[in-house]
C-alpha positions in Angstrom: 22.0 -15.5 36.6 19.8 -12.8 35.3 18.9 -13.6 31.9 20.0 -10.2 30.7 23.5 -10.7 31.6 23.7 -13.6 29.0 22.7 -11.3 26.2 25.0 -8.5 27.3 28.0 -10.9 27.5 27.4 -12.0 23.8 28.0 -8.6 22.3 30.1 -7.0 25.2 32.6 -9.4 26.1 35.6 -7.7 24.7 37.2 -7.6 21.2 38.2 -11.1 21.0 35.2 -12.9 22.5 32.3 -10.6 21.5 30.1 -11.6 18.6 26.9 -10.8 16.8 23.6 -12.3 18.0 22.3 -15.3 15.9 18.6 -15.1 14.6 17.4 -17.3 17.4 19.1 -15.2 20.0 17.9 -12.0 18.7 14.4 -13.5 18.5 14.8 -14.6 22.3 16.1 -11.2 23.2 13.3 -9.3 21.7 10.8 -11.9 23.2 12.6 -11.1 26.7 12.2 -7.4 26.3 8.4 -7.8 25.4 7.3 -10.2 27.9 9.6 -9.9 31.1 11.1 -7.3 33.3 14.5 -9.0 33.2 16.5 -5.9 32.0 17.1 -3.1 34.7 17.4 0.4 33.2 21.1 0.2 33.7 21.2 -3.0 31.6 19.0 -1.6 28.9 21.2 1.4 28.8 24.2 -0.9 28.4 22.3 -3.1 25.6 21.5 0.1 23.7 25.1 1.4 23.8 26.6 -1.9 22.9 24.2 -2.3 19.8 24.8 1.0 18.8 28.6 0.5 18.6 28.5 -2.7 16.7 25.5 -2.0 14.3 22.7 -4.6 13.6 23.0 -7.5 11.3 20.4 -8.9 9.0 19.8 -12.0 11.1 19.4 -9.7 14.1 17.0 -7.4 12.4 15.0 -10.4 11.1 14.9 -12.1 14.6 13.8 -8.9 16.3 11.1 -8.2 13.8 9.8 -11.8 13.7 9.6 -12.0 17.6 7.9 -8.6 17.7 5.2 -9.6 15.2 4.7 -12.8 16.6 4.0 -11.4 20.0 1.8 -8.7 18.6 -0.1 -10.0 15.6 -1.6 -7.0 13.8 -5.1 -6.2 14.9 -6.0 -4.7 11.6 -7.0 -6.5 8.5 -4.5 -6.0 5.5 -5.3 -3.5 2.8 -7.0 -5.3 -0.1 -5.9 -2.6 -2.4 -2.5 -0.9 -3.3 -1.4 0.9 -0.2 1.8 2.7 1.0 3.7 2.5 4.3 5.8 5.6 4.8 8.5 4.8 7.5 10.4 7.9 8.3 12.4 8.3 11.8 9.9 8.5 14.7 12.1 11.3 16.2 11.1 13.9 13.6 12.7 16.6 11.7 14.4 19.8 12.9 16.2 21.7 10.1 13.8 21.8 7.1 10.2 21.8 6.3 8.3 18.5 5.4 7.1 17.3 2.1 6.2 13.8 2.6 3.2 14.1 5.1 1.5 16.5 2.7 2.0 14.1 -0.1 0.7 11.3 1.9 -2.5 13.3 2.4 -2.7 14.1 -1.3 -2.5 10.4 -2.0 -5.1 9.4 0.5 -7.3 12.1 -0.9 -6.7 10.3 -4.5 -8.0 7.0 -2.9 -4.7 5.5 -2.2 -4.3 4.4 1.6 -1.3 5.7 3.2 0.1 4.8 6.6 2.6 7.0 8.3 4.4 6.5 11.7 4.4 9.5 14.1 4.6 10.2 17.7 5.4 13.3 20.0 8.4 13.9 21.9 10.6 10.9 20.8 14.2 11.2 21.1 17.1 11.6 20.8 16.3 14.2 18.1 12.9 15.5 19.5 12.1 16.9 16.4 8.8 17.9 14.6 6.9 14.6 13.7 4.0 13.9 11.5 1.8 13.5 14.6 2.6 17.2 15.5 1.8 18.4 12.1 -1.5 16.4 11.7 -2.6 17.3 15.1 -6.0 19.4 15.6 -3.9 21.4 18.0 -1.9 22.6 15.2 -3.0 26.3 15.0 -2.0 26.6 11.2 -3.8 23.5 9.9 -7.1 25.4 9.3 -5.3 27.5 6.5 -4.5 24.1 4.5 -7.0 23.3 1.9 -7.1 19.6 2.5 -9.5 17.9 4.7 -8.5 16.3 7.9 -10.5 13.2 7.0 -8.1 12.7 4.0 -4.9 12.8 6.1 -3.1 9.5 6.1 -3.4 6.8 8.9 -1.1 7.7 11.7 0.2 5.0 14.0 2.3 5.3 17.1 4.4 2.3 18.5 4.0 3.4 22.1 0.2 3.4 21.7 -0.1 0.2 19.7 2.5 -1.9 21.7 2.3 -1.8 25.5 5.7 -2.8 26.4 7.4 -0.3 24.2 6.9 3.0 26.1 9.3 1.8 28.8 11.8 0.9 26.3 11.6 4.3 24.7 11.9 6.1 28.0 15.1 4.2 28.8 16.5 4.7 25.3 15.8 8.4 25.5 17.9 8.6 28.7 20.9 7.2 26.7 20.4 10.0 24.0 21.5 7.9 21.1 20.0 6.2 18.2 19.4 2.4 18.9 18.5 -0.8 17.1 14.8 -0.1 18.2 15.0 3.0 15.8 15.6 0.4 12.9 12.9 -2.1 14.1 10.2 0.5 14.5 10.5 1.7 10.9 10.0 -2.0 9.6 6.8 -2.6 11.3 3.7 -2.8 9.0 0.7 -3.0 11.4 -1.7 -2.0 8.9 -0.7 -4.3 6.3 0.3 -1.9 3.6 1.3 -3.6 0.2 4.2 -1.1 -0.6 6.6 0.7 1.6 9.1 3.5 1.6 12.0 2.9 4.2 14.6 5.6 5.2 18.1 4.7 6.0 21.4 6.4 6.6 24.0 3.8 6.0 25.0 1.8 3.1 25.3 -1.7 4.7 21.6 -1.5 5.8 20.5 -1.7 2.0 20.8 -5.5 1.9 19.8 -5.9 5.6 16.5 -4.1 5.2 15.8 -6.1 1.9 16.4 -9.2 3.6 14.2 -8.5 6.6 11.4 -7.4 4.5 11.3 -10.4 2.0 7.9 -12.1 2.2 6.5 -9.2 4.4 5.6 -6.8 1.7 5.0 -6.8 -1.9 7.3 -3.9 -3.1 10.0 -1.9 -1.0 11.7 1.3 -1.9 14.5 2.5 0.1 15.6 6.2 0.3 18.5 8.2 1.7 16.3 11.4 2.3 16.5 14.8 3.9 17.3 14.5 7.7 17.1 10.7 7.3 13.3 11.2 6.2 11.3 10.1 3.1 11.7 13.7 1.8 13.6 14.4 -1.4 16.9 16.5 -0.5 17.0 20.1 -1.3 20.6 20.7 -2.1 21.9 17.4 -3.0 20.8 14.4 -5.0 18.4 11.8 -3.2 19.5 8.3 -3.8 16.6 5.6 -4.0 16.5 1.8 -4.6 13.3 0.1 -5.5 12.9 -3.7 -5.3 10.1 -5.8 -7.0 10.5 -9.2 -6.6 14.3 -9.9 -7.7 14.4 -6.9 -9.8 16.0 -3.7 -8.5 15.9 -0.1 -10.0 18.3 2.3 -8.5 18.8 6.1 -9.2 19.1 9.7 -8.0 16.6 12.6 -7.8 18.9 15.6 -8.6 17.4 19.0 -8.0 19.7 20.4 -10.7 18.8 17.9 -13.4 15.1 18.1 -12.5 15.1 21.7 -12.6 13.7 22.2 -9.2 13.6 25.9 -8.0 16.0 26.9 -5.3 14.3 27.2 -2.0 15.5 28.5 1.4 14.1 25.7 3.4 16.8 24.7 5.6 16.5 26.7 8.8 14.2 26.6 10.6 11.9 23.7 9.9 9.1 24.2 12.6 5.4 23.6 12.8 4.7 27.3 11.4 7.3 27.1 8.6 5.9 23.7 7.3 2.3 24.8 7.5 2.9 27.9 5.6 4.9 25.9 2.9 1.9 23.4 2.6 -0.5 26.3 2.4 1.4 28.0 -0.5 2.1 24.7 -2.2 -1.7 23.8 -2.4 -2.9 27.2 -3.1 -0.3 28.7 -5.6 -0.2 26.2 -8.5 3.2 26.7 -10.5 4.8 28.2 -7.4 8.3 26.8 -6.3 6.7 25.2 -3.4 4.1 23.4 -5.6 6.8 22.1 -7.9 8.6 20.5 -4.9 5.6 18.9 -3.8 4.9 17.5 -7.3 8.6 16.0 -7.3 7.9 14.4 -4.0 4.5 13.0 -5.3 6.2 11.5 -8.4 8.7 9.7 -6.1 5.7 8.3 -3.9 4.0 7.1 -7.0 7.1 5.5 -8.3 7.4 3.7 -4.9 3.8 2.5 -5.5 5.0 0.7 -8.7 4.4 3.3 -11.3 6.7 4.3 -14.0 10.4 3.4 -14.8 11.8 6.2 -12.6 10.3 9.1 -10.6 11.6 11.6 -13.3 9.5 9.9 -15.8 6.4 10.3 -13.7 7.4 14.0 -13.0 8.0 14.8 -16.7 4.6 13.3 -17.7 2.8 15.2 -15.1 4.4 18.3 -16.0 4.3 18.3 -19.9 
C-alpha cells in the first residue's frame, strides 16, 4: 500500500473512524513529504482538503515543525542580540496598504535585526507581499528615504527548502489555505529571539504558544489587518504577548489611541503602499506618520519593551 494512503485514512475515514494525527504521526507525515515522492498530486490535494476541514491540533503543529527543522537545520547562526521575526501570511495583502514592512526597516535602521518572510505569487490570495515591496524592481522605492541596505532580512521558504516548491504548487491548485500556511509562519531559520505571529482563529492561540515553547524567547500573537501583523484601521487589534509563563493581553483601538481616520482600504497595491510610506517618512506629524508610529510601538512591545503598546506610543508622542 502506498504510504500516503495510510495517512489519508487516519483523517479521512468517515465521521466515526477518523481522528487527528498523533505527534509521531504528524512528524512521520512531514518527513514523508520532505524526503519521499509518496504523495501524488491527487493525494496531496486530498490531504490539504482533509486537513483544512478538521483544522490542525497542537501536537500536529509541533510534529510537523519538529520534522521540518530536523530535516533542515538552519544554515544561519542565531542572532546574538535582541531580534524580531515578523511572520505574516506568505500570500500577501490585497485590500489595504502595509505598515509592518516599513516599521521593520525602521527598526533595522535603529540596529535591531528584523526577519520578514516574503515570496512572490503565493496562493491562495496572491496578494502584494513584502518581497514585492522590497524588490529593486519596485519603481516607487526610489522615492522612499530609507536605504535599501537597511531593509529587513527577507526569507522565502521555496528558496530555502528544496522540497517546498512542489508542495506549494499543489496547494495553489487546491486554492485553499492549508496546514502549510500555519507551519511556514512558525519557522525561525535565522534564529530571532522574539517573534510576532499572526493568526485568524481563537483555538490557535494555545496551539501556537505550545508549538513555540523552547524555540524562541518571546512570542506575541496578533489578530491583524488581513491576517497580517499590521494593526487594524477600523476595529481594535487584539494582541497577546507571552514571556515565560506571563501573558499580557490587550487591544490597540484606533479610537482610544486617537489615531486619525485614513482611507486605506481599497486599493492596497504597490503604488498605494509606496506613496503611503513616502508621506509617512517625509511628513512628520501627518496621519500616515502617526499610524507608522503606532505600529512601531506595537513592534517595540513585541521586543519586550513597556507594559503595553499604548504606554510606548504615549511616551514617544508626549
